[in-house]
Every structure is written in C-alpha cells, then in structure tokens.
MIVEX-700880 format. One record per residue (C-alpha): residue in three letters; x, z, y. Coordinates in steps of 0.001 Angstrom, whole numbers. Layout:
BEGIN
<nupa ALA	px X	pz Z	py Y> .
...
This chain:
BEGIN
<nupa MET	px 87536	pz 162482	py 145083> .
<nupa SER	px 87223	pz 166004	py 143673> .
<nupa VAL	px 89977	pz 167789	py 141800> .
<nupa ALA	px 88932	pz 168740	py 138264> .
<nupa PRO	px 89108	pz 172499	py 137572> .
<nupa VAL	px 90754	pz 171776	py 134191> .
<nupa ILE	px 93352	pz 169298	py 132958> .
<nupa PRO	px 91642	pz 166034	py 131930> .
<nupa PRO	px 91720	pz 165101	py 128214> .
<nupa GLU	px 93914	pz 162053	py 128791> .
<nupa GLN	px 96574	pz 164257	py 130348> .
<nupa LEU	px 96245	pz 166776	py 127506> .
<nupa LYS	px 96767	pz 163873	py 125103> .
<nupa THR	px 100037	pz 163004	py 126853> .
<nupa ILE	px 101167	pz 166649	py 126671> .
<nupa ALA	px 100341	pz 166814	py 122951> .
<nupa GLN	px 102222	pz 163627	py 122173> .
<nupa GLU	px 105218	pz 164836	py 124144> .
<nupa PHE	px 105450	pz 168022	py 122066> .
<nupa LEU	px 105116	pz 166091	py 118800> .
<nupa GLY	px 107939	pz 163827	py 119921> .
<nupa PHE	px 110258	pz 166819	py 120341> .
<nupa THR	px 109836	pz 168334	py 116864> .
<nupa ALA	px 111750	pz 167124	py 113808> .
<nupa ALA	px 109396	pz 168899	py 111366> .
<nupa ASP	px 107657	pz 167015	py 108567> .
<nupa THR	px 104319	pz 168494	py 109633> .
<nupa ALA	px 103402	pz 169528	py 113159> .
<nupa SER	px 100267	pz 170015	py 115198> .
<nupa ILE	px 99198	pz 171102	py 118659> .
<nupa THR	px 95860	pz 172375	py 119914> .
<nupa ILE	px 95289	pz 172733	py 123664> .
<nupa HIS	px 92441	pz 174565	py 125391> .
<nupa HIS	px 92050	pz 174745	py 129170> .
<nupa VAL	px 89101	pz 176810	py 130413> .
<nupa ALA	px 88013	pz 177452	py 134001> .
<nupa ILE	px 85371	pz 180000	py 134981> .
<nupa GLY	px 83771	pz 180771	py 138308> .
<nupa MET	px 81144	pz 183505	py 138397> .
<nupa ALA	px 79730	pz 186192	py 140624> .
<nupa ARG	px 77188	pz 188971	py 140204> .
<nupa VAL	px 75534	pz 190337	py 143347> .
<nupa ALA	px 73262	pz 193379	py 143596> .
<nupa LEU	px 72045	pz 195528	py 146490> .
<nupa GLY	px 73948	pz 193414	py 148985> .
<nupa ARG	px 77301	pz 193771	py 147280> .
<nupa VAL	px 79417	pz 191647	py 144969> .
<nupa ARG	px 79512	pz 193732	py 141790> .
<nupa MET	px 81618	pz 191386	py 139674> .
<nupa GLN	px 83620	pz 188270	py 140344> .
<nupa ASP	px 85782	pz 186164	py 138061> .
<nupa ASN	px 87426	pz 183015	py 139326> .
<nupa GLY	px 90303	pz 181502	py 137427> .
<nupa ASP	px 91487	pz 179484	py 134486> .
<nupa GLN	px 93265	pz 180008	py 131187> .
<nupa LEU	px 95530	pz 177515	py 129445> .
<nupa GLU	px 96494	pz 177973	py 125791> .
<nupa LEU	px 98661	pz 175801	py 123538> .
<nupa SER	px 98770	pz 176589	py 119812> .
<nupa LEU	px 101776	pz 174928	py 118168> .
<nupa MET	px 102678	pz 174637	py 114479> .
<nupa THR	px 105560	pz 173108	py 112520> .
<nupa GLN	px 106421	pz 172946	py 108808> .
<nupa PHE	px 109202	pz 171450	py 106692> .
<nupa GLY	px 108143	pz 170223	py 103284> .
<nupa GLN	px 106127	pz 172873	py 101471> .
<nupa ARG	px 107787	pz 175786	py 103238> .
<nupa ALA	px 105586	pz 178235	py 105115> .
<nupa GLN	px 104262	pz 177171	py 108493> .
<nupa VAL	px 105473	pz 178654	py 111757> .
<nupa GLY	px 103149	pz 178996	py 114742> .
<nupa LEU	px 103603	pz 179754	py 118411> .
<nupa GLU	px 101275	pz 180104	py 121390> .
<nupa ILE	px 102405	pz 179247	py 124897> .
<nupa SER	px 100772	pz 178585	py 128261> .
<nupa GLN	px 103284	pz 176207	py 129856> .
<nupa VAL	px 103003	pz 172420	py 129700> .
<nupa ASP	px 106184	pz 171316	py 131451> .
<nupa THR	px 108683	pz 169228	py 129503> .
<nupa THR	px 111322	pz 171959	py 129278> .
<nupa SER	px 108859	pz 174488	py 127837> .
<nupa LEU	px 107553	pz 171999	py 125273> .
<nupa ARG	px 111078	pz 171022	py 124212> .
<nupa ASN	px 112184	pz 174671	py 123904> .
<nupa ALA	px 109065	pz 175575	py 121918> .
<nupa ALA	px 109638	pz 172703	py 119479> .
<nupa ALA	px 113293	pz 173684	py 119001> .
<nupa TYR	px 112362	pz 177325	py 118359> .
<nupa LEU	px 109648	pz 176387	py 115844> .
<nupa ASP	px 111881	pz 173938	py 113984> .
<nupa ARG	px 114698	pz 176468	py 113735> .
<nupa ALA	px 112349	pz 179165	py 112412> .
<nupa ALA	px 110515	pz 176819	py 110037> .
<nupa ARG	px 113746	pz 175618	py 108409> .
<nupa GLU	px 114707	pz 179202	py 107523> .
<nupa LEU	px 111486	pz 180061	py 105693> .
<nupa PRO	px 111376	pz 180100	py 101876> .
<nupa GLY	px 109622	pz 177403	py 99877> .
<nupa ASN	px 110026	pz 173918	py 98501> .
<nupa PRO	px 111502	pz 171628	py 101181> .
<nupa THR	px 110001	pz 168548	py 99529> .
<nupa ARG	px 107004	pz 166959	py 101169> .
<nupa ALA	px 103746	pz 167114	py 99230> .
<nupa GLY	px 100300	pz 165615	py 99481> .
<nupa MET	px 98912	pz 162175	py 100080> .
<nupa PRO	px 99766	pz 160519	py 103383> .
<nupa VAL	px 96962	pz 160552	py 105953> .
<nupa PRO	px 96473	pz 157379	py 108013> .
<nupa PRO	px 96458	pz 157733	py 111813> .
<nupa ARG	px 93014	pz 158378	py 113266> .
<nupa THR	px 91777	pz 158672	py 116838> .
<nupa TYR	px 88363	pz 160263	py 117264> .
<nupa LEU	px 85944	pz 159356	py 120034> .
<nupa PRO	px 85862	pz 161950	py 122834> .
<nupa ASN	px 83391	pz 164770	py 122275> .
<nupa THR	px 82093	pz 165353	py 125779> .
<nupa THR	px 79283	pz 167163	py 127516> .
<nupa TRP	px 81108	pz 166957	py 130828> .
<nupa ARG	px 79124	pz 166638	py 134055> .
<nupa GLU	px 81032	pz 165823	py 137219> .
<nupa GLY	px 78553	pz 167686	py 139411> .
<nupa THR	px 79441	pz 170971	py 137721> .
<nupa ALA	px 83145	pz 170299	py 138185> .
<nupa VAL	px 82522	pz 169639	py 141885> .
<nupa ALA	px 80467	pz 172857	py 142158> .
<nupa PHE	px 83622	pz 174903	py 141521> .
<nupa ALA	px 84789	pz 173982	py 145021> .
<nupa GLY	px 81860	pz 175434	py 146958> .
<nupa ALA	px 78300	pz 174576	py 145935> .
<nupa ARG	px 78104	pz 177540	py 143575> .
<nupa HIS	px 78742	pz 179954	py 146457> .
<nupa ALA	px 75710	pz 178660	py 148364> .
<nupa ALA	px 73501	pz 179419	py 145349> .
<nupa VAL	px 73861	pz 183184	py 145745> .
<nupa PRO	px 71914	pz 183521	py 149025> .
<nupa ALA	px 69459	pz 180874	py 147797> .
<nupa LEU	px 68663	pz 183174	py 144874> .
<nupa ILE	px 68735	pz 186526	py 146667> .
<nupa GLU	px 67171	pz 185918	py 150086> .
<nupa PRO	px 63693	pz 184694	py 148985> .
<nupa VAL	px 63342	pz 187728	py 146727> .
<nupa LEU	px 64391	pz 190144	py 149466> .
<nupa ASP	px 62070	pz 188407	py 151935> .
<nupa ALA	px 59239	pz 189099	py 149493> .
<nupa GLY	px 59955	pz 192822	py 149763> .
<nupa ILE	px 61541	pz 192989	py 146328> .
<nupa MET	px 64970	pz 194305	py 145430> .
<nupa ALA	px 67205	pz 191745	py 143737> .
<nupa SER	px 70365	pz 191044	py 141804> .
<nupa ALA	px 71740	pz 187610	py 140948> .
<nupa PHE	px 74294	pz 185968	py 138697> .
<nupa VAL	px 75867	pz 182563	py 139268> .
<nupa GLY	px 78308	pz 181032	py 136826> .
<nupa VAL	px 80071	pz 177718	py 136227> .
<nupa TYR	px 82289	pz 176845	py 133276> .
<nupa ALA	px 84576	pz 173931	py 132406> .
<nupa HIS	px 86552	pz 173342	py 129219> .
<nupa SER	px 88997	pz 170616	py 128249> .
<nupa THR	px 90620	pz 170404	py 124820> .
<nupa ALA	px 92855	pz 168239	py 122652> .
<nupa PHE	px 94215	pz 168279	py 119107> .
<nupa ALA	px 96990	pz 166114	py 117697> .
<nupa ASN	px 99309	pz 166170	py 114714> .
<nupa LYS	px 102238	pz 164227	py 113324> .
<nupa THR	px 100112	pz 162235	py 110892> .
<nupa GLY	px 98500	pz 160514	py 113861> .
<nupa ILE	px 95208	pz 162396	py 114094> .
<nupa LEU	px 94076	pz 162752	py 117707> .
<nupa ALA	px 90887	pz 164229	py 119145> .
<nupa THR	px 89908	pz 165230	py 122686> .
<nupa GLY	px 86849	pz 166645	py 124379> .
<nupa GLN	px 85537	pz 168333	py 127488> .
<nupa GLU	px 82417	pz 170209	py 128539> .
<nupa THR	px 80799	pz 171927	py 131488> .
<nupa ASP	px 78081	pz 174540	py 131771> .
<nupa ALA	px 76270	pz 176290	py 134619> .
<nupa GLU	px 73831	pz 179188	py 134870> .
<nupa LEU	px 71684	pz 180934	py 137464> .
<nupa VAL	px 69958	pz 184284	py 136901> .
<nupa VAL	px 68012	pz 186528	py 139251> .
<nupa THR	px 66321	pz 189874	py 138586> .
<nupa GLY	px 63784	pz 191401	py 140932> .
<nupa TRP	px 62292	pz 194907	py 140995> .
<nupa THR	px 60050	pz 196885	py 143302> .
<nupa THR	px 61375	pz 199761	py 145347> .
<nupa ASP	px 59307	pz 202249	py 143309> .
<nupa GLY	px 60931	pz 200975	py 140120> .
<nupa LYS	px 57583	pz 200349	py 138408> .
<nupa SER	px 57733	pz 196571	py 138068> .
<nupa ALA	px 60417	pz 193977	py 137526> .
<nupa GLY	px 60845	pz 190301	py 136774> .
<nupa TRP	px 63615	pz 188054	py 135529> .
<nupa ALA	px 64207	pz 184315	py 135709> .
<nupa GLY	px 67073	pz 181968	py 134998> .
<nupa GLN	px 68163	pz 178414	py 134300> .
<nupa ALA	px 71122	pz 176885	py 132453> .
<nupa ALA	px 72320	pz 173283	py 132306> .
<nupa ARG	px 75411	pz 171199	py 131734> .
<nupa GLU	px 74830	pz 169615	py 135166> .
<nupa TRP	px 74986	pz 171989	py 138132> .
<nupa TYR	px 72652	pz 169879	py 140242> .
<nupa ALA	px 69945	pz 170079	py 137571> .
<nupa LEU	px 69545	pz 173758	py 138502> .
<nupa ASP	px 66973	pz 174828	py 141096> .
<nupa PRO	px 67811	pz 178165	py 142779> .
<nupa ALA	px 64532	pz 178170	py 144739> .
<nupa ALA	px 62497	pz 177756	py 141557> .
<nupa VAL	px 64428	pz 180550	py 139836> .
<nupa ALA	px 63838	pz 182915	py 142766> .
<nupa ALA	px 60135	pz 182010	py 142929> .
<nupa ARG	px 59713	pz 182676	py 139215> .
<nupa ALA	px 61420	pz 186069	py 139481> .
<nupa ILE	px 59120	pz 187003	py 142386> .
<nupa GLU	px 56055	pz 185892	py 140430> .
<nupa LEU	px 56965	pz 187879	py 137318> .
<nupa THR	px 57870	pz 190981	py 139336> .
<nupa ARG	px 54472	pz 190942	py 141035> .
<nupa ARG	px 52613	pz 190242	py 137816> .
<nupa SER	px 54241	pz 193219	py 136104> .
<nupa ALA	px 52915	pz 195663	py 138718> .
<nupa ASN	px 50519	pz 198336	py 137421> .
<nupa ALA	px 51403	pz 197552	py 133827> .
<nupa VAL	px 49359	pz 199348	py 131179> .
<nupa ALA	px 50711	pz 200226	py 127726> .
<nupa PHE	px 49045	pz 198661	py 124698> .
C-alpha cells in the first residue's frame, strides 16, 4: 500500500476538531492546506530545475462576542502546538476592543460531501514513476536527431475547513503534466507537445515525444506569411 504524499482529509478533520476543542472562544475556525509537488525540468542533458517537497499551512481564527478576530498561521499539527496556538489566540482575542456579547443567528451544524479530484495513480507516481517519464520524453526526440527539453510535474493537495458552529468540509486533488520541446541544431525549427491529467497513468510520454518530433519536423523551412 502506497504512502500518500499529503495528509488524508480524514486525518485533517481530526486535527481540525482537536484545535476547536482547545479554544474557549465563541467563534473559531481552522483551514488546513497540505500541498506536495514533485517536478523536474531537463534540457541539454542536465537537470535545470527540480522541486520536490511539501508545504503544510494551518490558518486559525478565534473571536469572543463581537470583538475583533485574531488570526494565526502555523505549520505544526501535533497536539502541543495546537493547544498552544489556541491558548495564544484566546488570550489575544479577549484583550481586543468591542462588544463581548454574541451576535447573529445560530448556524446549524453542516458537513459537506468531500470535494475530490484525487487519483491514486498520481499519488503513487510521487514515489518513482514520474522519474521514469523523463527519459521516455527525452530519448525518442534525441534519437530523431533533435535537441530536446522536458518538464515532468505531479501535484497533490489535501484540505479541510471546520468551525465551532459545526461546519465541516474536506477535499483533495491531484494533477500531473508532461511537456517536451524539440528544436533542430540549426535553430530554425521547433515543436512543442504536452499532456495534463488528474490521473498520472492517463498520460502517454511516448505520444508526447512523437508529437513534439512531428511538429519540429513540420516547422522546418517555414515561410513568413
């Protein structure tokens, strides 16, 4: 079983509910985003750019009555960090000016269906399949006597929102992209091709390379209008 590159929504839900349980504020909310990116750009036989990593962001908010809101952004999800963040926000929110009386109509609890465009194949591709796509894009173009550069990217995103009124929403998505550019050694013709899909295994590196070769050859001896 593969390890997801981002925290699953159900786990984000647990983290959100834990934070809300720590705060004594009348109004509180938490938004969590966890993004993972794996990409590489190769040209002239060298890796020109590479970005492999993830970013976790928690946006927290508390409010007492009609006083001003206090917000905080953190990147830790352990219990101690969540408890400390809630205590800091509550202390700051209590000191702000404004009417401490609650206002507004109560909102009934609501749980939204997951908004997902997640594809497991793309999540699995983070572990290795994406690396094999680079030679599959570059080598056919080079074998055709054409210079080449290629870009391979995979993306995963998991998110959750919850507040003290009982509203809860989660979602997750994946994306993948292949791009190859070919050009002749004399610099007089070039071609570009690419594919993008939520599912990594819907992409066809061989087809992308073949299309780039075709367009590079067709652009030879171009004549201006």
